[in-house]
Structure formats: C-alpha cells, structure tokens
N, CA, C, O and the ligand as a Tripos MOL2 file, in Angstrom:
@<TRIPOS>MOLECULE
protein
  273   271    69     0     0
PROTEIN
NO_CHARGES

@<TRIPOS>ATOM
      1 N         -42.6010  -19.3370  150.7880 N.3       1 MET1
      2 CA        -42.6970  -19.1030  149.3470 C.3       1 MET1
      3 C         -42.0250  -17.7820  148.9810 C.2       1 MET1
      4 O         -41.9730  -16.8450  149.7770 O.2       1 MET1
      5 N         -41.5300  -17.7390  147.7920 N.am      2 SER2
      6 CA        -40.8370  -16.5200  147.3760 C.3       2 SER2
      7 C         -41.8200  -15.4790  146.8590 C.2       2 SER2
      8 O         -42.8650  -15.7910  146.2890 O.2       2 SER2
      9 N         -41.4510  -14.2810  147.0750 N.am      3 LEU3
     10 CA        -42.2600  -13.1850  146.5540 C.3       3 LEU3
     11 C         -41.8480  -12.9290  145.1120 C.2       3 LEU3
     12 O         -40.7050  -12.5640  144.8360 O.2       3 LEU3
     13 N         -42.7580  -13.1170  144.2290 N.am      4 SER4
     14 CA        -42.4320  -12.8770  142.8290 C.3       4 SER4
     15 C         -42.9980  -11.5350  142.4070 C.2       4 SER4
     16 O         -44.1470  -11.2000  142.6950 O.2       4 SER4
     17 N         -42.1830  -10.7990  141.7370 N.am      5 THR5
     18 CA        -42.6290   -9.5060  141.2520 C.3       5 THR5
     19 C         -43.3150   -9.6860  139.9070 C.2       5 THR5
     20 O         -42.7580  -10.2640  138.9730 O.2       5 THR5
     21 N         -44.4980   -9.1910  139.8380 N.am      6 LYS6
     22 CA        -45.2260   -9.2630  138.5910 C.3       6 LYS6
     23 C         -44.9750   -7.9950  137.7770 C.2       6 LYS6
     24 O         -44.8200   -6.8990  138.3150 O.2       6 LYS6
     25 N         -44.9420   -8.1850  136.4960 N.am      7 ILE7
     26 CA        -44.7510   -7.0470  135.6070 C.3       7 ILE7
     27 C         -46.0420   -6.8500  134.8050 C.2       7 ILE7
     28 O         -46.6160   -7.7950  134.2630 O.2       7 ILE7
     29 N         -46.4580   -5.6330  134.7550 N.am      8 CYS8
     30 CA        -47.6770   -5.3160  134.0240 C.3       8 CYS8
     31 C         -47.5070   -5.6310  132.5360 C.2       8 CYS8
     32 O         -46.5310   -5.2190  131.9080 O.2       8 CYS8
     33 N         -48.4560   -6.3530  131.9950 N.am      9 SER9
     34 CA        -48.3790   -6.7440  130.5820 C.3       9 SER9
     35 C         -48.5320   -5.5490  129.6440 C.2       9 SER9
     36 O         -48.1130   -5.5940  128.4880 O.2       9 SER9
     37 N         -49.1200   -4.5150  130.1440 N.am     10 PHE10
     38 CA        -49.3170   -3.3600  129.2720 C.3      10 PHE10
     39 C         -48.1870   -2.3380  129.3840 C.2      10 PHE10
     40 O         -47.5490   -2.0030  128.3870 O.2      10 PHE10
     41 N         -47.9430   -1.8470  130.5870 N.am     11 CYS11
     42 CA        -46.9720   -0.7620  130.7210 C.3      11 CYS11
     43 C         -45.5720   -1.2380  131.1290 C.2      11 CYS11
     44 O         -44.6260   -0.4510  131.1540 O.2      11 CYS11
     45 N         -45.4500   -2.5350  131.4480 N.am     12 ASN12
     46 CA        -44.1440   -3.1040  131.8000 C.3      12 ASN12
     47 C         -43.5970   -2.6310  133.1400 C.2      12 ASN12
     48 O         -42.4190   -2.8350  133.4350 O.2      12 ASN12
     49 N         -44.4220   -2.0160  133.9370 N.am     13 ARG13
     50 CA        -43.9530   -1.5720  135.2450 C.3      13 ARG13
     51 C         -44.2020   -2.6590  136.2870 C.2      13 ARG13
     52 O         -45.0720   -3.5150  136.1260 O.2      13 ARG13
     53 N         -43.4310   -2.6020  137.3370 N.am     14 LYS14
     54 CA        -43.5960   -3.5870  138.4050 C.3      14 LYS14
     55 C         -44.9250   -3.3820  139.1130 C.2      14 LYS14
     56 O         -45.3800   -2.2560  139.3180 O.2      14 LYS14
     57 N         -45.5230   -4.4840  139.4740 N.am     15 ILE15
     58 CA        -46.7940   -4.4300  140.1930 C.3      15 ILE15
     59 C         -46.5200   -4.7410  141.6560 C.2      15 ILE15
     60 O         -45.8910   -5.7480  141.9830 O.2      15 ILE15
     61 N         -46.9960   -3.8720  142.5240 N.am     16 LYS16
     62 CA        -46.8110   -4.0880  143.9490 C.3      16 LYS16
     63 C         -47.6490   -5.2750  144.4010 C.2      16 LYS16
     64 O         -48.7270   -5.5380  143.8690 O.2      16 LYS16
     65 N         -47.1350   -5.9680  145.3750 N.am     17 THR17
     66 CA        -47.8510   -7.1280  145.9060 C.3      17 THR17
     67 C         -49.2370   -6.7110  146.3980 C.2      17 THR17
     68 O         -49.4060   -5.6680  147.0290 O.2      17 THR17
     69 N         -50.1980   -7.5360  146.0970 N.am     18 ALA18
     70 CA        -51.5850   -7.3240  146.5070 C.3      18 ALA18
     71 C         -52.2870   -6.2170  145.7290 C.2      18 ALA18
     72 O         -53.4220   -5.8580  146.0430 O.2      18 ALA18
     73 N         -51.6300   -5.6870  144.7380 N.am     19 THR19
     74 CA        -52.3250   -4.7570  143.8590 C.3      19 THR19
     75 C         -52.3200   -5.3500  142.4610 C.2      19 THR19
     76 O         -51.6770   -6.3680  142.2080 O.2      19 THR19
     77 N         -53.0130   -4.7310  141.5950 N.am     20 GLY20
     78 CA        -53.0020   -5.1990  140.2260 C.3      20 GLY20
     79 C         -54.1100   -6.1820  139.9080 C.2      20 GLY20
     80 O         -54.8630   -6.6190  140.7780 O.2      20 GLY20
     81 N         -54.1800   -6.5050  138.6530 N.am     21 ILE21
     82 CA        -55.2660   -7.3340  138.1520 C.3      21 ILE21
     83 C         -54.6600   -8.5470  137.4480 C.2      21 ILE21
     84 O         -53.7450   -8.4120  136.6350 O.2      21 ILE21
     85 N         -55.1740   -9.7190  137.7650 N.am     22 MET22
     86 CA        -54.7220  -10.9150  137.0740 C.3      22 MET22
     87 C         -55.8360  -11.4000  136.1580 C.2      22 MET22
     88 O         -56.9840  -11.5530  136.5770 O.2      22 MET22
     89 N         -55.4870  -11.6320  134.9260 N.am     23 LEU23
     90 CA        -56.4800  -12.0960  133.9730 C.3      23 LEU23
     91 C         -56.0070  -13.3690  133.2960 C.2      23 LEU23
     92 O         -54.8380  -13.5070  132.9360 O.2      23 LEU23
     93 N         -56.9380  -14.2950  133.1300 N.am     24 VAL24
     94 CA        -56.6140  -15.5220  132.4050 C.3      24 VAL24
     95 C         -57.2720  -15.4360  131.0340 C.2      24 VAL24
     96 O         -58.4870  -15.2830  130.9070 O.2      24 VAL24
     97 N         -56.4500  -15.5360  130.0460 N.am     25 LYS25
     98 CA        -56.9720  -15.4330  128.6890 C.3      25 LYS25
     99 C         -57.5930  -16.7590  128.2540 C.2      25 LYS25
    100 O         -57.4330  -17.7850  128.9150 O.2      25 LYS25
    101 N         -58.2930  -16.7160  127.1470 N.am     26 ASN26
    102 CA        -58.9710  -17.9150  126.6420 C.3      26 ASN26
    103 C         -58.0050  -19.0590  126.3560 C.2      26 ASN26
    104 O         -58.3700  -20.2290  126.4710 O.2      26 ASN26
    105 N         -56.7840  -18.7220  125.9840 N.am     27 ASP27
    106 CA        -55.8130  -19.7700  125.6830 C.3      27 ASP27
    107 C         -55.1020  -20.2910  126.9370 C.2      27 ASP27
    108 O         -54.2120  -21.1360  126.8460 O.2      27 ASP27
    109 N         -55.4970  -19.7850  128.0910 N.am     28 GLY28
    110 CA        -54.9350  -20.2850  129.3400 C.3      28 GLY28
    111 C         -53.7590  -19.4930  129.8670 C.2      28 GLY28
    112 O         -53.3350  -19.7110  131.0020 O.2      28 GLY28
    113 N         -53.2240  -18.5880  129.0870 N.am     29 SER29
    114 CA        -52.1010  -17.7890  129.5520 C.3      29 SER29
    115 C         -52.5960  -16.7080  130.5150 C.2      29 SER29
    116 O         -53.7020  -16.1820  130.3920 O.2      29 SER29
    117 N         -51.7310  -16.4080  131.4680 N.am     30 ILE30
    118 CA        -52.0970  -15.4300  132.4920 C.3      30 ILE30
    119 C         -51.3870  -14.1190  132.2170 C.2      30 ILE30
    120 O         -50.1870  -14.0890  131.9420 O.2      30 ILE30
    121 N         -52.1380  -13.0480  132.2960 N.am     31 ILE31
    122 CA        -51.5210  -11.7420  132.1610 C.3      31 ILE31
    123 C         -51.8140  -10.9160  133.4040 C.2      31 ILE31
    124 O         -52.8510  -11.0690  134.0500 O.2      31 ILE31
    125 N         -50.8810  -10.0470  133.7160 N.am     32 TYR32
    126 CA        -51.0200   -9.1920  134.8820 C.3      32 TYR32
    127 C         -51.0710   -7.7380  134.4430 C.2      32 TYR32
    128 O         -50.3420   -7.3010  133.5530 O.2      32 TYR32
    129 N         -51.9510   -7.0150  135.0930 N.am     33 LEU33
    130 CA        -52.0570   -5.5900  134.7990 C.3      33 LEU33
    131 C         -51.9940   -4.8180  136.1080 C.2      33 LEU33
    132 O         -52.6000   -5.2200  137.1010 O.2      33 LEU33
    133 N         -51.2620   -3.7100  136.1100 N.am     34 CYS34
    134 CA        -51.0370   -2.9830  137.3520 C.3      34 CYS34
    135 C         -52.2550   -2.1730  137.7860 C.2      34 CYS34
    136 O         -52.4210   -1.8870  138.9720 O.2      34 CYS34
    137 N         -53.0920   -1.8100  136.8450 N.am     35 SER35
    138 CA        -54.2100   -0.9460  137.1990 C.3      35 SER35
    139 C         -55.3450   -1.0680  136.2000 C.2      35 SER35
    140 O         -55.1900   -1.6300  135.1160 O.2      35 SER35
    141 N         -56.4790   -0.5330  136.5900 N.am     36 ALA36
    142 CA        -57.6310   -0.5060  135.6820 C.3      36 ALA36
    143 C         -57.3310    0.3570  134.4630 C.2      36 ALA36
    144 O         -57.9020    0.1700  133.3880 O.2      36 ALA36
    145 N         -56.4300    1.2970  134.6550 N.am     37 LYS37
    146 CA        -56.0300    2.1570  133.5490 C.3      37 LYS37
    147 C         -55.3820    1.3330  132.4340 C.2      37 LYS37
    148 O         -55.6760    1.5130  131.2520 O.2      37 LYS37
    149 N         -54.5050    0.4390  132.8360 N.am     38 CYS38
    150 CA        -53.8310   -0.4080  131.8590 C.3      38 CYS38
    151 C         -54.8000   -1.3950  131.2230 C.2      38 CYS38
    152 O         -54.7240   -1.6680  130.0250 O.2      38 CYS38
    153 N         -55.6890   -1.9140  132.0130 N.am     39 LYS39
    154 CA        -56.6860   -2.8480  131.5020 C.3      39 LYS39
    155 C         -57.5440   -2.1810  130.4380 C.2      39 LYS39
    156 O         -57.8140   -2.7510  129.3810 O.2      39 LYS39
    157 N         -57.9610   -0.9690  130.7430 N.am     40 LYS40
    158 CA        -58.7950   -0.2170  129.8240 C.3      40 LYS40
    159 C         -58.0580    0.0760  128.5210 C.2      40 LYS40
    160 O         -58.6100   -0.0650  127.4300 O.2      40 LYS40
    161 N         -56.8040    0.4840  128.6590 N.am     41 ASN41
    162 CA        -56.0250    0.8120  127.4710 C.3      41 ASN41
    163 C         -55.7480   -0.4160  126.6160 C.2      41 ASN41
    164 O         -55.6980   -0.3350  125.3880 O.2      41 ASN41
    165 N         -55.5700   -1.5430  127.2740 N.am     42 MET42
    166 CA        -55.2400   -2.7640  126.5380 C.3      42 MET42
    167 C         -56.4490   -3.3620  125.8290 C.2      42 MET42
    168 O         -56.3660   -3.7430  124.6620 O.2      42 MET42
    169 N         -57.5700   -3.4450  126.5380 N.am     43 PHE43
    170 CA        -58.7160   -4.1600  125.9920 C.3      43 PHE43
    171 C         -59.7740   -3.2550  125.3760 C.2      43 PHE43
    172 O         -60.3320   -3.5710  124.3260 O.2      43 PHE43
    173 N         -60.0420   -2.1590  126.0140 N.am     44 LYS44
    174 CA        -61.1090   -1.2940  125.5190 C.3      44 LYS44
    175 C         -60.6060   -0.3380  124.4460 C.2      44 LYS44
    176 O         -61.1940   -0.2140  123.3720 O.2      44 LYS44
    177 N         -59.5200    0.3250  124.7590 N.am     45 LEU45
    178 CA        -59.0040    1.3130  123.8120 C.3      45 LEU45
    179 C         -58.0430    0.6970  122.7940 C.2      45 LEU45
    180 O         -57.7770    1.2680  121.7360 O.2      45 LEU45
    181 N         -57.5280   -0.4920  123.1490 N.am     46 LYS46
    182 CA        -56.5850   -1.2020  122.2850 C.3      46 LYS46
    183 C         -55.4280   -0.3090  121.8250 C.2      46 LYS46
    184 O         -55.0800   -0.2360  120.6460 O.2      46 LYS46
    185 N         -54.8700    0.3470  122.8020 N.am     47 ARG47
    186 CA        -53.7530    1.2410  122.5050 C.3      47 ARG47
    187 C         -52.4400    0.4800  122.4380 C.2      47 ARG47
    188 O         -52.2890   -0.6000  123.0080 O.2      47 ARG47
    189 N         -51.5230    1.0600  121.7430 N.am     48 GLU48
    190 CA        -50.1920    0.4970  121.6170 C.3      48 GLU48
    191 C         -49.3180    1.0920  122.7280 C.2      48 GLU48
    192 O         -49.0410    2.2910  122.7190 O.2      48 GLU48
    193 N         -48.8790    0.2540  123.6900 N.am     49 PRO49
    194 CA        -48.1180    0.8070  124.8270 C.3      49 PRO49
    195 C         -46.8300    1.5190  124.4220 C.2      49 PRO49
    196 O         -46.3570    2.4010  125.1390 O.2      49 PRO49
    197 N         -46.2710    1.1490  123.2980 N.am     50 ARG50
    198 CA        -45.0300    1.8040  122.8640 C.3      50 ARG50
    199 C         -45.2600    3.2540  122.4440 C.2      50 ARG50
    200 O         -44.3150    4.0260  122.2800 O.2      50 ARG50
    201 N         -46.5290    3.6030  122.2730 N.am     51 LYS51
    202 CA        -46.8350    4.9820  121.8790 C.3      51 LYS51
    203 C         -47.2520    5.8500  123.0580 C.2      51 LYS51
    204 O         -47.5000    7.0450  122.8990 O.2      51 LYS51
    205 N         -47.3290    5.2470  124.2440 N.am     52 LEU52
    206 CA        -47.7810    5.9920  125.4100 C.3      52 LEU52
    207 C         -46.6180    6.2930  126.3360 C.2      52 LEU52
    208 O         -45.8970    5.3970  126.7760 O.2      52 LEU52
    209 N         -46.4560    7.5580  126.6160 N.am     53 LYS53
    210 CA        -45.2890    8.0020  127.3890 C.3      53 LYS53
    211 C         -45.2560    7.4680  128.8120 C.2      53 LYS53
    212 O         -44.1800    7.3330  129.3950 O.2      53 LYS53
    213 N         -46.4210    7.1600  129.3810 N.am     54 TRP54
    214 CA        -46.4410    6.7240  130.7750 C.3      54 TRP54
    215 C         -46.1130    5.2450  130.9280 C.2      54 TRP54
    216 O         -46.0490    4.7560  132.0560 O.2      54 TRP54
    217 N         -45.9090    4.5310  129.8610 N.am     55 THR55
    218 CA        -45.5410    3.1240  129.9910 C.3      55 THR55
    219 C         -44.0250    2.9530  129.8620 C.2      55 THR55
    220 O         -43.3260    3.7980  129.3030 O.2      55 THR55
    221 N         -43.5540    1.8470  130.3910 N.am     56 ASN56
    222 CA        -42.1240    1.5490  130.2570 C.3      56 ASN56
    223 C         -41.7870    0.9910  128.8890 C.2      56 ASN56
    224 O         -40.6180    0.7720  128.5690 O.2      56 ASN56
    225 N         -42.8060    0.7620  128.0870 N.am     57 LYS57
    226 CA        -42.5810    0.2550  126.7390 C.3      57 LYS57
    227 C         -42.4570    1.3780  125.7110 C.2      57 LYS57
    228 O         -42.2000    1.1520  124.5290 O.2      57 LYS57
    229 N         -42.6490    2.5870  126.2100 N.am     58 TYR58
    230 CA        -42.6210    3.7280  125.3010 C.3      58 TYR58
    231 C         -41.2910    3.8230  124.5590 C.2      58 TYR58
    232 O         -40.2160    3.7240  125.1500 O.2      58 TYR58
    233 N         -41.3970    4.0150  123.2720 N.am     59 VAL59
    234 CA        -40.2090    4.1420  122.4380 C.3      59 VAL59
    235 C         -40.0350    5.6150  122.0780 C.2      59 VAL59
    236 O         -40.8730    6.2320  121.4190 O.2      59 VAL59
    237 N         -38.9090    6.1440  122.5410 N.am     60 LYS60
    238 CA        -38.6500    7.5580  122.2880 C.3      60 LYS60
    239 C         -38.4750    7.8110  120.7920 C.2      60 LYS60
    240 O         -37.7510    7.0930  120.1010 O.2      60 LYS60
    241 N         -39.1440    8.8290  120.3220 N.am     61 GLY61
    242 CA        -39.0190    9.1580  118.9090 C.3      61 GLY61
    243 C         -40.0170    8.4120  118.0320 C.2      61 GLY61
    244 O         -40.0790    8.6150  116.8200 O.2      61 GLY61
    245 N         -40.8010    7.5400  118.6750 N.am     62 GLY62
    246 CA        -41.8300    6.8390  117.9160 C.3      62 GLY62
    247 C         -41.3390    5.5300  117.3420 C.2      62 GLY62
    248 O         -40.1430    5.2470  117.2750 O.2      62 GLY62
    249 N         -42.3080    4.7540  116.9340 N.am     63 ILE63
    250 CA        -42.0090    3.4360  116.3880 C.3      63 ILE63
    251 C         -41.9670    3.5290  114.8740 C.2      63 ILE63
    252 O         -42.7760    4.2060  114.2400 O.2      63 ILE63
    253 N         -41.0180    2.8420  114.3350 N.am     64 LYS64
    254 CA        -40.9910    2.7890  112.8670 C.3      64 LYS64
    255 C         -41.8700    1.6400  112.4040 C.2      64 LYS64
    256 O         -41.5270    0.4660  112.5420 O.2      64 LYS64
    257 N         -42.9970    2.0110  111.8590 N.am     65 LEU65
    258 CA        -43.9180    0.9930  111.3760 C.3      65 LEU65
    259 C         -43.7110    0.7690  109.8880 C.2      65 LEU65
    260 O         -43.4670    1.6930  109.1120 O.2      65 LEU65
    261 N         -43.8180   -0.4690  109.5390 N.am     66 LYS66
    262 CA        -43.6880   -0.7860  108.1130 C.3      66 LYS66
    263 C         -44.9250   -0.2750  107.3750 C.2      66 LYS66
    264 O         -46.0580   -0.5120  107.7930 O.2      66 LYS66
    265 N         -44.6910    0.4050  106.3090 N.am     67 SER67
    266 CA        -45.8390    0.9070  105.5460 C.3      67 SER67
    267 C         -46.3750   -0.2050  104.6510 C.2      67 SER67
    268 O         -45.6380   -1.0250  104.1030 O.2      67 SER67
    269 N         -47.6650   -0.1850  104.5370 N.am     68 ARG68
    270 CA        -48.2910   -1.2400  103.7740 C.3      68 ARG68
    271 C         -48.0850   -1.0850  102.2890 C.2      68 ARG68
    272 O         -48.5620   -1.9100  101.5090 O.2      68 ARG68
    273 ZN        -49.6110   -1.1190  133.8710 Zn       69 ZN69
@<TRIPOS>BOND
     1     1     2 1
     2     2     3 1
     3     3     4 2
     4     3     5 am
     5     5     6 1
     6     6     7 1
     7     7     8 2
     8     7     9 am
     9     9    10 1
    10    10    11 1
    11    11    12 2
    12    11    13 am
    13    13    14 1
    14    14    15 1
    15    15    16 2
    16    15    17 am
    17    17    18 1
    18    18    19 1
    19    19    20 2
    20    19    21 am
    21    21    22 1
    22    22    23 1
    23    23    24 2
    24    23    25 am
    25    25    26 1
    26    26    27 1
    27    27    28 2
    28    27    29 am
    29    29    30 1
    30    30    31 1
    31    31    32 2
    32    31    33 am
    33    33    34 1
    34    34    35 1
    35    35    36 2
    36    35    37 am
    37    37    38 1
    38    38    39 1
    39    39    40 2
    40    39    41 am
    41    41    42 1
    42    42    43 1
    43    43    44 2
    44    43    45 am
    45    45    46 1
    46    46    47 1
    47    47    48 2
    48    47    49 am
    49    49    50 1
    50    50    51 1
    51    51    52 2
    52    51    53 am
    53    53    54 1
    54    54    55 1
    55    55    56 2
    56    55    57 am
    57    57    58 1
    58    58    59 1
    59    59    60 2
    60    59    61 am
    61    61    62 1
    62    62    63 1
    63    63    64 2
    64    63    65 am
    65    65    66 1
    66    66    67 1
    67    67    68 2
    68    67    69 am
    69    69    70 1
    70    70    71 1
    71    71    72 2
    72    71    73 am
    73    73    74 1
    74    74    75 1
    75    75    76 2
    76    75    77 am
    77    77    78 1
    78    78    79 1
    79    79    80 2
    80    79    81 am
    81    81    82 1
    82    82    83 1
    83    83    84 2
    84    83    85 am
    85    85    86 1
    86    86    87 1
    87    87    88 2
    88    87    89 am
    89    89    90 1
    90    90    91 1
    91    91    92 2
    92    91    93 am
    93    93    94 1
    94    94    95 1
    95    95    96 2
    96    95    97 am
    97    97    98 1
    98    98    99 1
    99    99   100 2
   100    99   101 am
   101   101   102 1
   102   102   103 1
   103   103   104 2
   104   103   105 am
   105   105   106 1
   106   106   107 1
   107   107   108 2
   108   107   109 am
   109   109   110 1
   110   110   111 1
   111   111   112 2
   112   111   113 am
   113   113   114 1
   114   114   115 1
   115   115   116 2
   116   115   117 am
   117   117   118 1
   118   118   119 1
   119   119   120 2
   120   119   121 am
   121   121   122 1
   122   122   123 1
   123   123   124 2
   124   123   125 am
   125   125   126 1
   126   126   127 1
   127   127   128 2
   128   127   129 am
   129   129   130 1
   130   130   131 1
   131   131   132 2
   132   131   133 am
   133   133   134 1
   134   134   135 1
   135   135   136 2
   136   135   137 am
   137   137   138 1
   138   138   139 1
   139   139   140 2
   140   139   141 am
   141   141   142 1
   142   142   143 1
   143   143   144 2
   144   143   145 am
   145   145   146 1
   146   146   147 1
   147   147   148 2
   148   147   149 am
   149   149   150 1
   150   150   151 1
   151   151   152 2
   152   151   153 am
   153   153   154 1
   154   154   155 1
   155   155   156 2
   156   155   157 am
   157   157   158 1
   158   158   159 1
   159   159   160 2
   160   159   161 am
   161   161   162 1
   162   162   163 1
   163   163   164 2
   164   163   165 am
   165   165   166 1
   166   166   167 1
   167   167   168 2
   168   167   169 am
   169   169   170 1
   170   170   171 1
   171   171   172 2
   172   171   173 am
   173   173   174 1
   174   174   175 1
   175   175   176 2
   176   175   177 am
   177   177   178 1
   178   178   179 1
   179   179   180 2
   180   179   181 am
   181   181   182 1
   182   182   183 1
   183   183   184 2
   184   183   185 am
   185   185   186 1
   186   186   187 1
   187   187   188 2
   188   187   189 am
   189   189   190 1
   190   190   191 1
   191   191   192 2
   192   191   193 am
   193   193   194 1
   194   194   195 1
   195   195   196 2
   196   195   197 am
   197   197   198 1
   198   198   199 1
   199   199   200 2
   200   199   201 am
   201   201   202 1
   202   202   203 1
   203   203   204 2
   204   203   205 am
   205   205   206 1
   206   206   207 1
   207   207   208 2
   208   207   209 am
   209   209   210 1
   210   210   211 1
   211   211   212 2
   212   211   213 am
   213   213   214 1
   214   214   215 1
   215   215   216 2
   216   215   217 am
   217   217   218 1
   218   218   219 1
   219   219   220 2
   220   219   221 am
   221   221   222 1
   222   222   223 1
   223   223   224 2
   224   223   225 am
   225   225   226 1
   226   226   227 1
   227   227   228 2
   228   227   229 am
   229   229   230 1
   230   230   231 1
   231   231   232 2
   232   231   233 am
   233   233   234 1
   234   234   235 1
   235   235   236 2
   236   235   237 am
   237   237   238 1
   238   238   239 1
   239   239   240 2
   240   239   241 am
   241   241   242 1
   242   242   243 1
   243   243   244 2
   244   243   245 am
   245   245   246 1
   246   246   247 1
   247   247   248 2
   248   247   249 am
   249   249   250 1
   250   250   251 1
   251   251   252 2
   252   251   253 am
   253   253   254 1
   254   254   255 1
   255   255   256 2
   256   255   257 am
   257   257   258 1
   258   258   259 1
   259   259   260 2
   260   259   261 am
   261   261   262 1
   262   262   263 1
   263   263   264 2
   264   263   265 am
   265   265   266 1
   266   266   267 1
   267   267   268 2
   268   267   269 am
   269   269   270 1
   270   270   271 1
   271   271   272 2
@<TRIPOS>SUBSTRUCTURE
     1 MET1         2 RESIDUE 1 A MET
     2 SER2         6 RESIDUE 1 A SER
     3 LEU3        10 RESIDUE 1 A LEU
     4 SER4        14 RESIDUE 1 A SER
     5 THR5        18 RESIDUE 1 A THR
     6 LYS6        22 RESIDUE 1 A LYS
     7 ILE7        26 RESIDUE 1 A ILE
     8 CYS8        30 RESIDUE 1 A CYS
     9 SER9        34 RESIDUE 1 A SER
    10 PHE10       38 RESIDUE 1 A PHE
    11 CYS11       42 RESIDUE 1 A CYS
    12 ASN12       46 RESIDUE 1 A ASN
    13 ARG13       50 RESIDUE 1 A ARG
    14 LYS14       54 RESIDUE 1 A LYS
    15 ILE15       58 RESIDUE 1 A ILE
    16 LYS16       62 RESIDUE 1 A LYS
    17 THR17       66 RESIDUE 1 A THR
    18 ALA18       70 RESIDUE 1 A ALA
    19 THR19       74 RESIDUE 1 A THR
    20 GLY20       78 RESIDUE 1 A GLY
    21 ILE21       82 RESIDUE 1 A ILE
    22 MET22       86 RESIDUE 1 A MET
    23 LEU23       90 RESIDUE 1 A LEU
    24 VAL24       94 RESIDUE 1 A VAL
    25 LYS25       98 RESIDUE 1 A LYS
    26 ASN26      102 RESIDUE 1 A ASN
    27 ASP27      106 RESIDUE 1 A ASP
    28 GLY28      110 RESIDUE 1 A GLY
    29 SER29      114 RESIDUE 1 A SER
    30 ILE30      118 RESIDUE 1 A ILE
    31 ILE31      122 RESIDUE 1 A ILE
    32 TYR32      126 RESIDUE 1 A TYR
    33 LEU33      130 RESIDUE 1 A LEU
    34 CYS34      134 RESIDUE 1 A CYS
    35 SER35      138 RESIDUE 1 A SER
    36 ALA36      142 RESIDUE 1 A ALA
    37 LYS37      146 RESIDUE 1 A LYS
    38 CYS38      150 RESIDUE 1 A CYS
    39 LYS39      154 RESIDUE 1 A LYS
    40 LYS40      158 RESIDUE 1 A LYS
    41 ASN41      162 RESIDUE 1 A ASN
    42 MET42      166 RESIDUE 1 A MET
    43 PHE43      170 RESIDUE 1 A PHE
    44 LYS44      174 RESIDUE 1 A LYS
    45 LEU45      178 RESIDUE 1 A LEU
    46 LYS46      182 RESIDUE 1 A LYS
    47 ARG47      186 RESIDUE 1 A ARG
    48 GLU48      190 RESIDUE 1 A GLU
    49 PRO49      194 RESIDUE 1 A PRO
    50 ARG50      198 RESIDUE 1 A ARG
    51 LYS51      202 RESIDUE 1 A LYS
    52 LEU52      206 RESIDUE 1 A LEU
    53 LYS53      210 RESIDUE 1 A LYS
    54 TRP54      214 RESIDUE 1 A TRP
    55 THR55      218 RESIDUE 1 A THR
    56 ASN56      222 RESIDUE 1 A ASN
    57 LYS57      226 RESIDUE 1 A LYS
    58 TYR58      230 RESIDUE 1 A TYR
    59 VAL59      234 RESIDUE 1 A VAL
    60 LYS60      238 RESIDUE 1 A LYS
    61 GLY61      242 RESIDUE 1 A GLY
    62 GLY62      246 RESIDUE 1 A GLY
    63 ILE63      250 RESIDUE 1 A ILE
    64 LYS64      254 RESIDUE 1 A LYS
    65 LEU65      258 RESIDUE 1 A LEU
    66 LYS66      262 RESIDUE 1 A LYS
    67 SER67      266 RESIDUE 1 A SER
    68 ARG68      270 RESIDUE 1 A ARG
    69 ZN69       273 GROUP 0 **** ****
C-alpha cells in the first residue's frame, strides 16, 4: 500500500505517519489534525487559521474581511 501524506485540516502542515488525530465528522467526512493544539484551536477556540502565524494558512498582512 502507498504511504499517503495527510495534511492537517487546521494548519495545513504535513502530518507524520502514525502521528496526528483523525476525526470523522457527523456528515461522514474525515478530517486530520496534526496535534491536540490544532484540535483545540479548531473546535474549542474556533480560531481562524489564516490569522495564526504558526499555520501554513496564515495570510501575511491579514485577511480582508467584508464588512457587514
Ligand atoms: Zn495542525
């Protein structure tokens, strides 16, 4: 079988084999998280990964959000 590299759903970083967290959502889709840190930020803190410098989703200079 091939080794598939998983990408963390929160920080977009590669997850090393045998590490990380796999979660199945209510709709049946599977998400992978590299660490408890990412899990916490995604579900508990509900942070936006594009605003966090340690994620690969971070957008330099900030995100332009549409004003309501
Ligand atoms: Zn992560």
